[in-house]
C-alpha positions, 0 to 999 in steps of 0.5 A, spaced: 500 500 500 502 506 498 503 512 502 497 516 499 492 511 500 494 510 507 494 517 508 487 517 505 485 511 509 487 514 516 484 521 515 477 517 513 478 513 520 480 519 524 474 523 521 469 517 523 472 517 530 472 524 531 465 524 529 464 518 534 467 522 539 462 528 538 456 523 538 458 520 544 459 526 548 452 529 546 450 522 548 453 523 555 451 530 556 444 528 554 444 522 559 447 527 564 441 531 563 436 526 563 438 523 570 441 529 573 448 526 573 451 533 573 449 534 580 450 527 583 457 526 580 461 532 581 466 532 575 461 529 570 463 534 564 470 532 564 469 525 565 464 525 559 469 529 555 475 524 557 470 518 556 468 520 549 475 522 547 478 515 550 472 511 546 474 515 539 482 513 540 480 506 542 476 505 536 481 508 531 487 504 534 482 498 533 480 499 526 487 501 524 491 495 527 485 490 526 488 486 519 481 485 517 478 492 517 485 494 514 485 490 508 477 492 507 479 499 507 485 498 503 480 494 498 475 500 498 480 505 497 483 501 491 475 501 488 474 508 489 480 510 485 477 506 479 471 510 479 470 515 473 466 521 474 462 524 468 464 530 465 460 537 466 456 536 459 454 529 460 452 531 467 448 536 464 445 532 459 443 526 464 440 532 469 436 535 463 433 528 461 431 526 468 427 532 469 424 531 463 422 524 464 420 526 471 415 531 469 412 527 464 411 521 469 408 527 474 403 529 468 401 522 467 400 520 474 396 527 475 392 525 469 390 518 472 389 521 479 384 526 476 381 520 472 380 516 479 378 522 483 372 523 478 371 516 477 370 515 485 366 521 486 361 519 480 361 512 483 359 514 490 354 519 488 350 514 485 
């Protein structure tokens, strides 16, 4: 594995672990509000922050050091490098086609809806 791929994998895992730490911190703060843990535990906020950081760091170490996850992330990176994105003209062309198709389908469904509503209203008035 080259350095560029390892750098991208480590950056992705780091960002995921930072998000996990933030979510855990919010979760612990919510638990603190629900159960009034700030009043019961004097150092609740620093403990929650430390525990969230430890969870993020341990998760990073486990993901990076585990051979299965490392090989899986390497394979994901190798597949993502193979992806070819469309150019601007192709993107515009496909977007216009999708908008036209959605408009036509919407019109057809609207006509069916009006017809069904009319049919139901005439049948119920009998």
